[in-house]
TIZATOR-806327 format. One record per residue (C-alpha): residue number from 1; z, x, y; residue in one letter. Coordinates in nm, 4 decimals, padded with zeros to 6 digits. Example, Ala and Ser with C-alpha at 12.3 -4.5 7.8 and 13.67 -1.06 7.14 Angstrom:
<recs>
(rec 1 (00.7800 01.2300 -00.4500) "A") (rec 2 (00.7140 01.3670 -00.1060) "S") 
</recs>
This chain:
<recs>
(rec 1 (03.5471 -01.9546 01.2075) "X") (rec 2 (03.5490 -01.6460 00.9858) "X") (rec 3 (03.4677 -01.8585 00.6825) "X") (rec 4 (03.1671 -02.0091 00.8594) "X") (rec 5 (03.0464 -01.6654 00.9675) "X") (rec 6 (03.0876 -01.5241 00.6145) "X") (rec 7 (02.9037 -01.8236 00.4709) "X") (rec 8 (02.6102 -01.7693 00.7088) "X") (rec 9 (02.5976 -01.4000 00.6255) "X") (rec 10 (02.5978 -01.4767 00.2534) "X") (rec 11 (02.3170 -01.7277 00.3001) "X") (rec 12 (02.1165 -01.4749 00.5008) "X") (rec 13 (02.1654 -01.2046 00.2351) "X") (rec 14 (02.0614 -01.4497 -00.0375) "X") (rec 15 (01.7503 -01.5404 00.1618) "X") (rec 16 (01.6541 -01.1734 00.2095) "X") (rec 17 (01.7006 -01.0912 -00.1601) "X") (rec 18 (01.5073 -01.4016 -00.2568) "X") (rec 19 (01.2222 -01.3040 -00.0272) "X") (rec 20 (01.2196 -00.9498 -00.1674) "X") (rec 21 (01.2156 -01.0873 -00.5217) "X") (rec 22 (00.9158 -01.3096 -00.4414) "X") (rec 23 (00.7165 -01.0342 -00.2709) "X") (rec 24 (00.7941 -00.7816 -00.5439) "X") (rec 25 (00.6880 -01.0363 -00.8052) "X") (rec 26 (00.3625 -01.0990 -00.6179) "X") (rec 27 (00.3049 -00.7254 -00.5884) "X") (rec 28 (00.3639 -00.6795 -00.9613) "X") (rec 29 (00.1214 -00.9600 -01.0471) "X") (rec 30 (-00.1497 -00.8312 -00.8121) "X") (rec 31 (-00.2571 -00.5318 -01.0198) "X") (rec 32 (-00.5672 -00.3339 -00.9378) "X") (rec 33 (-00.8674 -00.4290 -01.1544) "X") (rec 34 (-00.9496 -00.2185 -01.4601) "X") (rec 35 (-01.3110 -00.1605 -01.5678) "X") (rec 36 (-01.4637 -00.0110 -01.8820) "X") (rec 37 (-01.8256 00.1007 -01.9139) "X") (rec 38 (-02.0632 00.1294 -02.2081) "X") (rec 39 (-02.4191 00.2451 -02.2719) "X") (rec 40 (-02.6421 00.3589 -02.5565) "X") (rec 41 (-02.6100 00.7333 -02.6360) "X") (rec 42 (-02.9841 00.7985 -02.6810) "X") (rec 43 (-03.2794 00.6827 -02.4689) "X") (rec 44 (-03.6513 00.7161 -02.5382) "X") (rec 45 (-03.8720 00.8365 -02.2504) "X") (rec 46 (-04.2192 00.6902 -02.2017) "X") (rec 47 (-04.5090 00.8943 -02.0607) "X") (rec 48 (-04.6269 00.7305 -01.7347) "X") (rec 49 (-04.8469 01.0126 -01.6033) "X") (rec 50 (-05.1367 00.8746 -01.3996) "X") (rec 51 (-05.4771 01.0368 -01.3527) "X") (rec 52 (-05.4081 01.1518 -00.9957) "X") (rec 53 (-05.0883 01.3342 -01.0956) "X") (rec 54 (-05.2551 01.4870 -01.4025) "X") (rec 55 (-05.5339 01.6322 -01.1880) "X") (rec 56 (-05.2960 01.7756 -00.9271) "X") (rec 57 (-05.0316 01.8978 -01.1770) "X") (rec 58 (-05.2057 01.9738 -01.5094) "X") (rec 59 (-04.9008 02.1599 -01.6491) "X") (rec 60 (-04.6562 01.8746 -01.5857) "X") (rec 61 (-04.5963 01.5164 -01.6978) "X") (rec 62 (-04.4273 01.2070 -01.5570) "X") (rec 63 (-04.1769 01.0378 -01.7883) "X") (rec 64 (-03.9817 00.7151 -01.7457) "X") (rec 65 (-03.6338 00.6377 -01.8819) "X") (rec 66 (-03.4653 00.2981 -01.8652) "X") (rec 67 (-03.0885 00.3082 -01.8910) "X") (rec 68 (-02.8802 -00.0049 -01.9422) "X") (rec 69 (-02.5128 00.0234 -01.8487) "X") (rec 70 (-02.2597 -00.2551 -01.8962) "X") (rec 71 (-01.9325 -00.2939 -01.7081) "X") (rec 72 (-01.6451 -00.5020 -01.8462) "X") (rec 73 (-01.3440 -00.6158 -01.6447) "X") (rec 74 (-01.0425 -00.5646 -01.8742) "X") (rec 75 (-00.7708 -00.6283 -01.6156) "X") (rec 76 (-00.7172 -00.7703 -01.2687) "X") (rec 77 (-00.9546 -00.9886 -01.0689) "X") (rec 78 (-01.3247 -00.9276 -01.0108) "X") (rec 79 (-01.2778 -01.0284 -00.6463) "X") (rec 80 (-01.0694 -00.7100 -00.6064) "X") (rec 81 (-01.3600 -00.4903 -00.7186) "X") (rec 82 (-01.5227 -00.3108 -00.4257) "X") (rec 83 (-01.8120 -00.1168 -00.5766) "X") (rec 84 (-01.9557 00.0519 -00.8844) "X") (rec 85 (-02.0929 00.4057 -00.8610) "X") (rec 86 (-02.3351 00.5581 -01.1132) "X") (rec 87 (-02.4380 00.9242 -01.1096) "X") (rec 88 (-02.7111 01.0667 -01.3363) "X") (rec 89 (-02.7769 01.4402 -01.3340) "X") (rec 90 (-02.9872 01.6802 -01.5414) "X") (rec 91 (-02.7349 01.9594 -01.6230) "X") (rec 92 (-03.0111 02.2084 -01.7080) "X") (rec 93 (-03.2311 02.0938 -01.4189) "X") (rec 94 (-03.5193 02.0150 -01.6511) "X") (rec 95 (-03.5750 01.6704 -01.4958) "X") (rec 96 (-03.6819 01.6416 -01.1313) "X") (rec 97 (-03.6501 01.2837 -01.0056) "X") (rec 98 (-03.9604 01.1390 -00.8375) "X") (rec 99 (-03.8828 00.7646 -00.8455) "X") (rec 100 (-03.5932 00.5353 -00.9283) "X") (rec 101 (-03.4895 00.1704 -00.9260) "X") (rec 102 (-03.3101 -00.0276 -00.7914) "X") (rec 103 (-03.3674 00.0999 -00.4414) "X") (rec 104 (-03.1346 00.0498 -00.1454) "X") (rec 105 (-03.1020 -00.3258 -00.0827) "X") (rec 106 (-02.9797 -00.5118 00.2247) "X") (rec 107 (-02.8613 -00.8726 00.2204) "X") (rec 108 (-02.6885 -01.1235 00.4466) "X") (rec 109 (-02.4503 -01.4127 00.3906) "X") (rec 110 (-02.6882 -01.6293 00.5963) "X") (rec 111 (-03.0123 -01.7776 00.4653) "X") (rec 112 (-03.2609 -01.6860 00.7375) "X") (rec 113 (-03.1830 -01.6196 01.1040) "X") (rec 114 (-02.9069 -01.7654 01.3180) "X") (rec 115 (-03.0348 -02.0350 01.5607) "X") (rec 116 (-02.8676 -02.0880 01.8980) "X") (rec 117 (-02.9320 -02.3963 02.1126) "X") (rec 118 (-02.8475 -02.4486 02.4810) "X") (rec 119 (-02.8778 -02.7796 02.6679) "X") (rec 120 (-02.8795 -02.8352 03.0450) "X") (rec 121 (-02.8830 -03.1855 03.2058) "X") (rec 122 (-02.9809 -03.2776 03.5654) "X") (rec 123 (-02.9649 -03.6285 03.7237) "X") (rec 124 (-03.0443 -03.7901 04.0644) "X") (rec 125 (-02.9081 -04.1202 04.2143) "X") (rec 126 (-02.9721 -04.3292 04.5411) "X") (rec 127 (-02.7320 -04.5964 04.6705) "X") (rec 128 (-02.7382 -04.8351 04.9792) "X") (rec 129 (-02.4569 -05.0431 05.1316) "X") (rec 130 (-02.4615 -05.2202 05.4814) "X") (rec 131 (-02.1693 -05.4248 05.6113) "X") (rec 132 (-02.1582 -05.6110 05.9434) "X") (rec 133 (-01.8661 -05.5445 06.1721) "X") (rec 134 (-01.8382 -05.9056 06.3020) "X") (rec 135 (-01.8387 -06.2451 06.1459) "X") (rec 136 (-02.0355 -06.4489 06.0465) "X") (rec 137 (-02.2879 -06.1637 06.0033) "X") (rec 138 (-02.2233 -05.9667 05.6853) "X") (rec 139 (-02.4862 -05.7849 05.4821) "X") (rec 140 (-02.4036 -05.6101 05.1548) "X") (rec 141 (-02.6692 -05.4422 04.9550) "X") (rec 142 (-02.6944 -05.1665 04.6972) "X") (rec 143 (-02.9944 -04.9876 04.5587) "X") (rec 144 (-02.9844 -04.7300 04.2768) "X") (rec 145 (-03.2689 -04.5155 04.1563) "X") (rec 146 (-03.1900 -04.2333 03.9161) "X") (rec 147 (-03.3646 -03.9765 03.6994) "X") (rec 148 (-03.2176 -03.7663 03.4168) "X") (rec 149 (-03.3696 -03.4405 03.2931) "X") (rec 150 (-03.2593 -03.2444 02.9850) "X") (rec 151 (-03.3639 -02.8834 02.9342) "X") (rec 152 (-03.3183 -02.7421 02.5818) "X") (rec 153 (-03.3466 -02.3738 02.4968) "X") (rec 154 (-03.3547 -02.2481 02.1384) "X") (rec 155 (-03.3628 -01.8909 02.0213) "X") (rec 156 (-03.3075 -01.7221 01.6869) "X") (rec 157 (-03.1293 -01.3977 01.6111) "X") (rec 158 (-03.1700 -01.2007 01.2908) "X") (rec 159 (-02.8594 -01.2228 01.0727) "X") (rec 160 (-02.6585 -00.9046 01.0266) "X") (rec 161 (-02.7556 -00.7259 00.7044) "X") (rec 162 (-02.5112 -00.5429 00.4787) "X") (rec 163 (-02.5929 -00.2922 00.2071) "X") (rec 164 (-02.5297 -00.4435 -00.1379) "X") (rec 165 (-02.7007 -00.1603 -00.3284) "X") (rec 166 (-02.7639 00.1998 -00.2285) "X") (rec 167 (-02.9460 00.4731 -00.4169) "X") (rec 168 (-03.0932 00.8172 -00.3622) "X") (rec 169 (-03.1419 01.1629 -00.5082) "X") (rec 170 (-02.8696 01.4268 -00.5423) "X") (rec 171 (-02.8402 01.7848 -00.6713) "X") (rec 172 (-03.1605 01.8901 -00.4913) "X") (rec 173 (-03.3627 01.6213 -00.6677) "X") (rec 174 (-03.2329 01.6905 -01.0189) "X") (rec 175 (-03.0117 01.3823 -01.0108) "X") (rec 176 (-02.9895 01.0308 -00.8739) "X") (rec 177 (-02.7088 00.7956 -00.7780) "X") (rec 178 (-02.6737 00.4184 -00.7601) "X") (rec 179 (-02.3996 00.2395 -00.5679) "X") (rec 180 (-02.3551 -00.1376 -00.6066) "X") (rec 181 (-02.1143 -00.3174 -00.3746) "X") (rec 182 (-01.9343 -00.6482 -00.4087) "X") (rec 183 (-02.1238 -00.9300 -00.2350) "X") (rec 184 (-02.2126 -01.2954 -00.2797) "X") (rec 185 (-02.5533 -01.1953 -00.4127) "X") (rec 186 (-02.4215 -00.9482 -00.6729) "X") (rec 187 (-02.2027 -00.9679 -00.9806) "X") (rec 188 (-02.0348 -00.6368 -01.0603) "X") (rec 189 (-01.9399 -00.7320 -01.4139) "X") (rec 190 (-02.2094 -00.7351 -01.6810) "X") (rec 191 (-02.5165 -00.5360 -01.7767) "X") (rec 192 (-02.7384 -00.3532 -01.5266) "X") (rec 193 (-03.0647 -00.1684 -01.5834) "X") (rec 194 (-03.1596 00.1512 -01.4032) "X") (rec 195 (-03.5019 00.3093 -01.4108) "X") (rec 196 (-03.5765 00.6730 -01.3353) "X") (rec 197 (-03.9117 00.8511 -01.3340) "X") (rec 198 (-03.8999 01.2310 -01.3531) "X") (rec 199 (-04.1452 01.5177 -01.3746) "X") (rec 200 (-04.1148 01.7782 -01.6468) "X") (rec 201 (-04.3149 02.0647 -01.7941) "X") (rec 202 (-04.5905 01.9345 -02.0206) "X") (rec 203 (-04.4146 02.0799 -02.3274) "X") (rec 204 (-04.0865 01.8937 -02.2562) "X") (rec 205 (-03.9669 01.6993 -02.5613) "X") (rec 206 (-03.6062 01.6097 -02.4832) "X") (rec 207 (-03.2796 01.7075 -02.3174) "X") (rec 208 (-02.9387 01.5808 -02.2081) "X") (rec 209 (-02.8641 01.3608 -01.9082) "X") (rec 210 (-02.5067 01.3485 -01.7776) "X") (rec 211 (-02.4127 00.9959 -01.6668) "X") (rec 212 (-02.0896 00.9231 -01.4791) "X") (rec 213 (-01.9740 00.5646 -01.4172) "X") (rec 214 (-01.7008 00.4914 -01.1655) "X") (rec 215 (-01.5388 00.1722 -01.0351) "X") (rec 216 (-01.3515 00.1346 -00.7055) "X") (rec 217 (-01.1110 -00.1548 -00.6529) "X") (rec 218 (-00.8271 -00.2741 -00.4317) "X") (rec 219 (-00.4640 -00.2226 -00.5218) "X") (rec 220 (-00.2892 -00.5101 -00.3449) "X") (rec 221 (00.0302 -00.4343 -00.1521) "X") (rec 222 (00.3156 -00.6645 -00.0574) "X") (rec 223 (00.1174 -00.7530 00.2565) "X") (rec 224 (-00.2524 -00.7056 00.3282) "X") (rec 225 (-00.1826 -00.4065 00.5523) "X") (rec 226 (-00.0588 -00.2169 00.2451) "X") (rec 227 (-00.3776 -00.2735 00.0395) "X") (rec 228 (-00.5527 00.0455 -00.0670) "X") (rec 229 (-00.8734 00.1340 -00.2473) "X") (rec 230 (-00.8227 00.3117 -00.5804) "X") (rec 231 (-01.0356 00.4289 -00.8708) "X") (rec 232 (-01.0073 00.1652 -01.1425) "X") (rec 233 (-01.2573 00.2936 -01.3970) "X") (rec 234 (-01.4165 00.6274 -01.4860) "X") (rec 235 (-01.6260 00.7255 -01.7892) "X") (rec 236 (-01.8714 01.0059 -01.8645) "X") (rec 237 (-02.1652 00.9661 -02.1024) "X") (rec 238 (-02.3791 01.2612 -02.2175) "X") (rec 239 (-02.7041 01.0788 -02.3021) "X") (rec 240 (-02.9720 01.2212 -02.5300) "X") (rec 241 (-03.3265 01.1818 -02.3958) "X") (rec 242 (-03.6330 01.2286 -02.6144) "X") (rec 243 (-04.0048 01.1789 -02.5696) "X") (rec 244 (-04.1646 00.8699 -02.7182) "X") (rec 245 (-04.3799 00.9432 -03.0231) "X") (rec 246 (-04.2091 01.2754 -03.1011) "X") (rec 247 (-04.0447 01.2050 -03.4389) "X") (rec 248 (-03.8804 01.5453 -03.4703) "X") (rec 249 (-03.7271 01.5132 -03.1236) "X") (rec 250 (-03.5983 01.1667 -03.2151) "X") (rec 251 (-03.4310 01.3045 -03.5292) "X") (rec 252 (-03.2629 01.5815 -03.3275) "X") (rec 253 (-03.1418 01.3286 -03.0694) "X") (rec 254 (-03.0012 01.1025 -03.3413) "X") (rec 255 (-02.8260 01.3997 -03.5022) "X") (rec 256 (-02.6640 01.4741 -03.1667) "X") (rec 257 (-02.5485 01.1109 -03.1356) "X") (rec 258 (-02.4040 01.1113 -03.4882) "X") (rec 259 (-02.2144 01.4371 -03.4383) "X") (rec 260 (-02.0737 01.3101 -03.1080) "X") (rec 261 (-01.9488 00.9923 -03.2740) "X") (rec 262 (-01.7918 01.1814 -03.5641) "X") (rec 263 (-01.6111 01.4167 -03.3259) "X") (rec 264 (-01.4619 01.1229 -03.1333) "X") (rec 265 (-01.3480 00.9492 -03.4527) "X") (rec 266 (-01.1846 01.2609 -03.6003) "X") (rec 267 (-01.0217 01.3422 -03.2661) "X") (rec 268 (-00.8638 00.9959 -03.2548) "X") (rec 269 (-00.7329 01.0294 -03.6118) "X") (rec 270 (-00.5904 01.3753 -03.5356) "X") (rec 271 (-00.4218 01.2774 -03.2100) "X") (rec 272 (-00.0642 01.3309 -03.3327) "X") (rec 273 (-00.1427 01.6696 -03.4879) "X") (rec 274 (-00.3247 01.7853 -03.1733) "X") (rec 275 (-00.0284 01.6739 -02.9608) "X") (rec 276 (00.2076 01.8761 -03.1816) "X") (rec 277 (-00.0137 02.1860 -03.1602) "X") (rec 278 (-00.0355 02.1504 -02.7818) "X") (rec 279 (00.3419 02.2086 -02.7578) "X") (rec 280 (00.4303 02.4125 -03.0689) "X") (rec 281 (00.7962 02.4690 -02.9744) "X") (rec 282 (01.0796 02.2800 -02.8064) "X") (rec 283 (01.0554 02.5192 -02.5136) "X") (rec 284 (00.6847 02.4394 -02.4651) "X") (rec 285 (00.7542 02.0670 -02.4982) "X") (rec 286 (01.0328 02.0829 -02.2398) "X") (rec 287 (00.8092 02.2824 -02.0065) "X") (rec 288 (00.5356 02.0214 -02.0513) "X") (rec 289 (00.7753 01.7413 -01.9625) "X") (rec 290 (00.8801 01.9324 -01.6504) "X") (rec 291 (00.5135 02.0065 -01.5753) "X") (rec 292 (00.5804 02.3812 -01.5509) "X") (rec 293 (00.4060 02.4862 -01.8731) "X") (rec 294 (00.0394 02.4349 -01.9576) "X") (rec 295 (-00.0240 02.2934 -02.3055) "X") (rec 296 (-00.1880 02.5218 -02.5610) "X") (rec 297 (-00.4566 02.2545 -02.5999) "X") (rec 298 (-00.5445 02.0888 -02.2658) "X") (rec 299 (-00.5290 01.7102 -02.2427) "X") (rec 300 (-00.8962 01.7081 -02.1419) "X") (rec 301 (-01.0066 01.9137 -02.4428) "X") (rec 302 (-01.2395 01.6461 -02.5826) "X") (rec 303 (-01.4120 01.5846 -02.2485) "X") (rec 304 (-01.4559 01.9601 -02.2009) "X") (rec 305 (-01.6345 01.9884 -02.5353) "X") (rec 306 (-01.8472 01.6763 -02.4877) "X") (rec 307 (-01.9581 01.7476 -02.1302) "X") (rec 308 (-01.9354 02.1272 -02.1195) "X") (rec 309 (-02.1744 02.3946 -02.2370) "X") (rec 310 (-02.2743 02.4795 -02.5927) "X") (rec 311 (-02.0502 02.7844 -02.6219) "X") (rec 312 (-01.6986 02.7760 -02.7652) "X") (rec 313 (-01.3759 02.7192 -02.5749) "X") (rec 314 (-01.0602 02.9302 -02.5776) "X") (rec 315 (-00.8509 02.6485 -02.7233) "X") (rec 316 (-01.0806 02.5573 -03.0141) "X") (rec 317 (-00.9036 02.7829 -03.2674) "X") (rec 318 (-00.5821 02.5861 -03.2051) "X") (rec 319 (-00.7383 02.2560 -03.3099) "X") (rec 320 (-00.6901 02.1207 -03.6638) "X") (rec 321 (-00.9501 02.2466 -03.9122) "X") (rec 322 (-01.1322 01.9134 -03.9450) "X") (rec 323 (-01.1551 01.8842 -03.5652) "X") (rec 324 (-01.2860 02.2407 -03.5357) "X") (rec 325 (-01.5577 02.1604 -03.7911) "X") (rec 326 (-01.6602 01.8403 -03.6096) "X") (rec 327 (-01.6648 02.0219 -03.2746) "X") (rec 328 (-01.8800 02.3010 -03.4214) "X") (rec 329 (-02.1313 02.0497 -03.5634) "X") (rec 330 (-02.1458 01.8748 -03.2271) "X") (rec 331 (-02.2074 02.1953 -03.0318) "X") (rec 332 (-02.4860 02.2965 -03.2734) "X") (rec 333 (-02.6517 01.9536 -03.2335) "X") (rec 334 (-02.6226 01.9798 -02.8564) "X") (rec 335 (-02.7787 02.3267 -02.8640) "X") (rec 336 (-03.0729 02.1991 -03.0702) "X") (rec 337 (-03.1265 01.9093 -02.8308) "X") (rec 338 (-03.1226 02.1349 -02.5252) "X") (rec 339 (-03.3898 02.3556 -02.6817) "X") (rec 340 (-03.6327 02.0625 -02.6584) "X") (rec 341 (-03.6557 02.0963 -02.2811) "X") (rec 342 (-03.9175 02.3708 -02.3094) "X") 
</recs>
């Protein structure tokens, strides 16, 4: 009896471990999606001022910028993507948004309305039967007269609409956002074009536009109840804007783009040296591993230079000489580009 009981217990334990192995394997395979974004670093702005606006606002102009942003799925499944979020803001508030596209869009899984049909049937019948109580008289007869009436009612309800794209202004009108959700009618992977129309002073020639791209996806758990939404992609793009037909402004914008690219390349080549300078001693390195000591050069140093102001940062003198030179050239180019706003 004990042997049978031990055998059952062993089988049960094996079953539990096997089940755990399967679920853990499924959980490991079901990784959250990973998304990378890309866009051109400089965009030309076309003058779209109409006569009515020119009369009412003689010291201002309307300019249009078209921005194309591509999203690439580099891991996971696209079906686990929930939405893409794009945020475009004028850091110096030189661009006030007056129009944008795409606008908020609603869609339904159903093509047209939903039709309901109800049927009701009514019928009538008449029968006759007479039988004599005594022989030889016996009369049997039957008559049947019937009518059938069918009443059909049809009515149509509008199908429920879900938001597949949402957009609007932010930062008191100096920015705009676009949110695109997963739906049958949309494909989150690929290239998407956004159009913004903004008003500027008449002397505006160019400026920077901060663009942030973010992806939200589902991190699958062992069971559906453990699923959670996580950020699965985030990239910032400082984009140079310049007015169409202004050759000097175009040259300044291109110089900004070139200096930005050179800074990124040199930073990548100097990664090991920057890491060593971030923790110059064993004590600093140990403190960094224990997360009790801040590095001499922050991990986000490149993003701070690219997306921050034009002034220097406290950590710049700790960077390698070639990185300091590239950062200085970039900040000068950014300063020249920002001067074009007025």
